C-alpha positions as CSV (number, residue, x, y, z in Angstrom):
1,M,49.6,-24.4,52.2
2,G,46.5,-24.4,50.1
3,S,46.3,-25.6,46.6
4,C,46.6,-23.4,43.6
5,T,43.9,-23.1,40.9
6,D,46.4,-21.5,38.4
7,P,49.2,-24.0,37.6
8,T,51.7,-21.1,37.3
9,E,51.2,-20.2,40.9
10,R,52.8,-23.5,42.0
11,Y,56.0,-22.3,40.5
12,C,56.2,-18.6,41.7
13,W,54.8,-18.2,45.2
14,G,56.5,-14.8,45.4
15,H,54.8,-13.4,42.4
16,D,51.4,-11.6,42.3
17,P,48.8,-14.0,41.0
18,E,47.3,-11.1,39.0
19,L,50.6,-10.7,37.2
20,L,50.7,-14.4,36.4
21,R,47.2,-14.3,34.9
22,E,48.2,-11.2,32.9
23,L,51.2,-13.1,31.7
24,R,49.1,-16.0,30.5
25,Q,46.8,-13.6,28.6
26,H,49.7,-12.1,26.7
27,V,51.6,-15.3,26.0
28,L,49.3,-17.5,23.9
29,C,49.8,-21.1,22.8
30,R,53.0,-21.5,24.9
31,N,51.6,-22.8,28.2
32,S,54.0,-25.6,28.7
33,Q,57.1,-23.5,27.8
34,L,55.9,-20.7,30.1
35,D,55.2,-23.1,33.0
36,L,58.7,-24.5,32.6
37,L,60.4,-21.1,32.6
38,L,58.4,-20.1,35.7
39,S,59.5,-23.3,37.4
40,L,63.1,-22.7,36.5
41,F,63.1,-19.0,37.6
42,G,61.1,-19.6,40.8
43,E,60.9,-16.6,43.2
44,R,63.0,-13.5,42.9
45,G,65.7,-14.7,45.3
46,H,65.7,-18.4,44.3
47,L,68.8,-19.9,42.8
48,T,68.2,-20.4,39.1
49,P,70.1,-22.4,36.4
50,A,73.3,-20.7,35.3
51,S,72.1,-20.6,31.7
52,V,69.0,-21.4,29.6
53,F,69.1,-22.0,25.9
54,M,65.9,-21.4,24.0
55,Y,65.8,-22.4,20.3
56,G,63.3,-22.6,17.5
57,H,62.5,-21.3,14.0
58,T,61.9,-17.7,13.2
59,A,58.8,-16.2,14.8
60,T,58.1,-19.0,17.2
61,G,58.0,-16.5,20.1
62,K,61.5,-16.9,21.7
63,S,62.2,-13.2,22.2
64,Y,58.5,-12.4,22.9
65,I,58.0,-15.0,25.7
66,I,61.1,-14.2,27.6
67,E,60.8,-10.4,27.3
68,T,57.1,-10.5,28.3
69,L,57.9,-12.8,31.3
70,L,60.7,-10.6,32.6
71,K,58.8,-7.4,32.0
72,T,55.5,-8.5,33.5
73,L,57.1,-10.0,36.6
74,N,59.5,-7.0,36.8
75,L,62.6,-9.1,37.1
76,P,66.0,-7.4,36.8
77,S,67.3,-8.1,33.3
78,V,69.1,-6.7,30.3
79,F,68.3,-7.7,26.7
80,I,70.9,-7.7,24.0
81,N,70.6,-8.4,20.3
82,C,73.9,-9.9,19.3
83,I,73.6,-8.7,15.7
84,E,73.9,-5.1,17.0
85,C,77.0,-5.9,19.1
86,Y,79.7,-5.7,16.4
87,S,82.5,-6.3,18.9
88,S,83.0,-8.0,22.2
89,R,83.9,-4.7,23.9
90,Y,80.6,-3.2,22.8
91,L,78.8,-6.2,24.1
92,Y,80.4,-6.0,27.5
93,E,79.8,-2.3,27.8
94,H,76.2,-2.5,26.7
95,I,75.4,-5.1,29.4
96,L,77.1,-3.1,32.1
97,T,75.4,0.2,31.1
98,N,71.9,-1.3,30.8
99,L,71.8,-3.2,34.1
100,P,68.7,-2.1,36.0
101,L,68.7,-0.3,39.4
102,A,67.0,-2.0,42.3
103,K,64.9,1.1,43.1
104,K,64.0,4.2,41.3
105,G,66.2,7.1,42.4
106,D,69.2,4.9,43.0
107,K,72.3,6.0,41.2
108,S,75.1,4.1,39.5
109,S,77.8,5.1,37.1
110,A,78.6,2.2,34.7
111,P,82.2,2.0,33.6
112,S,83.0,3.9,30.4
113,T,85.2,1.1,29.0
114,C,85.6,-2.7,29.3
115,D,88.2,-4.2,27.1
116,N,88.2,-7.9,27.9
117,M,86.2,-10.8,29.5
118,N,88.2,-10.7,32.8
119,D,87.4,-7.0,33.3
120,F,83.8,-7.7,32.4
121,V,83.3,-10.4,35.0
122,R,84.9,-8.2,37.7
123,L,82.9,-5.1,36.7
124,L,79.7,-7.1,36.4
125,K,80.0,-8.3,40.0
126,S,80.7,-4.7,41.1
127,E,77.8,-3.3,39.2
128,V,75.3,-5.8,40.4
129,E,76.4,-5.1,44.0
130,Q,76.4,-1.3,43.5
131,R,72.9,-1.4,42.0
132,K,71.8,-3.5,45.0
133,L,70.7,-6.5,43.0
134,Q,72.8,-9.1,44.7
135,D,69.8,-10.6,46.5
136,E,67.9,-11.2,43.3
137,T,68.4,-13.1,40.1
138,V,69.8,-11.0,37.3
139,Y,68.9,-12.2,33.8
140,I,71.1,-11.5,30.8
141,V,69.3,-12.3,27.6
142,L,71.3,-12.7,24.4
143,D,69.2,-12.8,21.3
144,R,70.6,-14.2,18.1
145,A,73.2,-15.9,20.3
146,E,74.8,-17.8,17.4
147,R,76.7,-14.5,16.6
148,L,78.7,-15.1,19.8
149,R,80.5,-18.0,18.0
150,D,82.2,-15.3,15.7
151,M,83.6,-13.4,18.7
152,D,86.4,-14.2,21.1
153,V,86.7,-17.9,21.8
154,N,86.2,-17.5,25.6
155,I,82.9,-15.4,25.4
156,L,80.4,-18.2,25.1
157,P,81.9,-20.5,27.8
158,T,82.2,-17.5,30.2
159,F,78.6,-16.4,29.7
160,L,77.5,-19.9,30.5
161,R,79.5,-19.8,33.8
162,L,78.8,-16.2,34.9
163,Q,77.0,-17.5,38.0
164,E,80.0,-19.5,39.1
165,L,82.6,-16.8,38.1
166,T,80.8,-13.9,39.9
167,G,79.4,-15.8,42.9
168,L,76.1,-14.1,42.2
169,N,72.7,-15.4,41.0
170,I,73.0,-14.5,37.3
171,C,71.1,-16.4,34.7
172,T,72.2,-16.1,31.0
173,V,69.4,-16.8,28.6
174,L,70.5,-17.6,25.0
175,L,68.0,-17.3,22.1
176,S,68.8,-18.9,18.8
177,E,67.3,-20.5,15.7
178,I,70.0,-23.2,15.6
179,L,70.6,-26.3,17.6
180,W,72.7,-26.3,20.7
181,E,75.0,-28.9,19.2
182,K,76.2,-26.3,16.7
183,F,77.5,-24.1,19.6
184,R,79.8,-26.7,21.2
185,C,83.5,-26.2,20.6
186,G,85.9,-28.5,22.5
187,T,85.3,-30.1,25.9
188,G,84.6,-28.6,29.3
189,F,81.5,-26.7,28.1
190,C,79.0,-25.9,30.8
191,E,75.7,-27.3,29.4
192,P,72.7,-24.9,29.6
193,F,69.2,-26.0,30.2
194,T,67.7,-26.3,26.7
195,L,64.1,-25.4,25.8
196,Y,62.6,-26.0,22.4
197,L,59.8,-23.9,20.9
198,P,58.1,-25.7,18.1
199,D,56.4,-24.1,15.2
200,F,52.8,-22.9,15.8
201,S,50.1,-25.1,14.4
202,Q,47.6,-23.6,11.9
203,E,45.0,-23.2,14.7
204,E,47.5,-21.6,17.0
205,L,48.5,-19.1,14.3
206,R,44.8,-18.2,13.7
207,R,44.2,-17.8,17.4
208,I,47.2,-15.4,17.8
209,M,46.4,-13.5,14.6
210,A,42.8,-13.0,15.7
211,L,44.1,-10.5,18.3
212,D,44.9,-8.2,15.3
213,C,41.2,-7.7,14.5
214,P,41.0,-4.1,13.3
215,E,39.1,-1.7,15.6
216,G,35.4,-1.4,14.7
217,Q,35.4,-4.7,12.8
218,S,33.5,-7.9,13.7
219,E,35.7,-10.5,15.4
220,T,33.6,-13.2,13.6
221,L,34.2,-11.5,10.3
222,Y,37.9,-11.3,10.9
223,S,38.0,-14.9,12.0
224,N,36.2,-16.1,8.9
225,Y,38.7,-14.0,6.8
226,L,41.6,-15.7,8.6
227,S,40.3,-19.1,7.8
228,L,40.3,-18.2,4.1
229,F,43.7,-16.5,4.4
230,M,45.4,-19.4,6.1
231,S,43.9,-21.9,3.6
232,V,46.0,-20.1,1.0
233,F,49.2,-19.1,3.0
234,Y,49.8,-21.8,5.6
235,Q,51.5,-24.4,3.3
236,I,53.9,-21.7,2.0
237,C,54.6,-19.6,5.1
238,R,54.7,-20.4,8.8
239,D,56.4,-17.1,9.9
240,L,53.9,-15.5,12.3
241,R,55.2,-12.0,11.7
242,E,54.9,-12.3,7.9
243,L,51.4,-13.9,8.2
244,R,50.2,-11.1,10.5
245,H,51.5,-8.4,8.2
246,M,50.0,-10.0,5.1
247,A,46.6,-10.7,6.7
248,L,46.2,-7.1,7.8
249,L,47.5,-5.8,4.5
250,N,44.8,-7.7,2.5
251,F,41.9,-7.4,4.9
252,P,40.6,-4.1,3.4
253,K,40.3,-5.7,0.1
254,Y,38.3,-8.6,1.7
255,I,35.7,-6.2,3.2
256,E,35.5,-3.9,0.1
257,P,32.2,-5.4,-1.1
258,I,30.7,-4.9,2.4
259,E,31.7,-1.3,2.5
260,K,30.3,-0.7,-1.0
261,G,27.0,-2.3,0.1
262,E,27.4,-5.1,-2.5
263,A,27.6,-7.9,0.1
264,T,27.0,-8.7,3.8
265,E,29.3,-10.4,6.3
266,N,27.6,-13.7,5.5
267,D,28.2,-13.6,1.8
268,S,31.3,-15.7,2.1
269,R,31.4,-16.8,-1.6
270,K,31.2,-13.2,-2.9
271,L,33.8,-12.0,-0.4
272,W,36.1,-14.9,-1.4
273,R,35.8,-14.2,-5.1
274,N,36.7,-10.6,-4.5
275,I,39.8,-11.4,-2.3
276,E,41.1,-14.6,-4.1
277,P,43.1,-12.9,-6.9
278,H,44.7,-10.5,-4.4
279,L,45.7,-13.3,-2.0
280,K,47.2,-15.3,-4.9
281,K,49.3,-12.3,-6.0
282,A,50.4,-11.7,-2.4
283,L,51.3,-15.4,-2.1
284,Q,53.7,-15.2,-5.0
285,T,55.6,-12.4,-3.2
286,V,55.8,-14.4,0.0
287,Y,56.8,-17.6,-1.9
288,L,59.8,-15.8,-3.5
289,R,60.9,-14.4,-0.1
290,E,60.7,-17.9,1.4
291,V,62.7,-19.5,-1.4
292,S,65.4,-16.8,-1.3
293,R,66.1,-17.4,2.4
């Protein structure tokens, strides 16, 4: 078999190379983590790890990378935010109801109720087979997985062993901001494959934020603005979502002298003098939010 020019193609021979390239374009600054996930998942019918635990601070891309991967490669999956699942029963029923169908037009009637974990395992196996997904890997993604620790004591151990208990190729993906060691309770736990997502560096944050350049504006101008913006905000805030929001919120004030004809894109000192007091005021707001967390 010939060699691959794209390293991700080594891991997923069954996937369209165009889809893999599209995936790389959408998931920035996470090449090593993306390659590792692709190697673990393999082709659609390959046996995968029973569970994967992805952890890192807020806004390090945990949810985004797994959602984008599953959606782009069209892998059968169901995504659950554990904060929204206020009871174990709701969690079970949400998973069973939202399992995908193998083909459009197929029909399946998910059970109306599921009271306990034993019923969930039995019904999950039935639903996967009824939806004709038994020849593929089905991914169950549990975001904010630390909330599972507050539910029934058997929930977390069972989710880690769904592959064994159902006899099907089911991979449970747990997403959390805390270490795996804080999940363990007692012995006999089935250890997941753990994957750490570190904080983005300043340059990586700028690269991602550059994608938000407002329509009609110069990419160079926005890049220069981000350099000034990050010189003020980076030491206080590393939350990508917060930074993207604040950068877009203050950009109109940065270009105000240009729109009034009082400066050009190259008048960096004049643009900085205009935006500096506004950034410092915004910085105080961000600082107070960070301290209160």
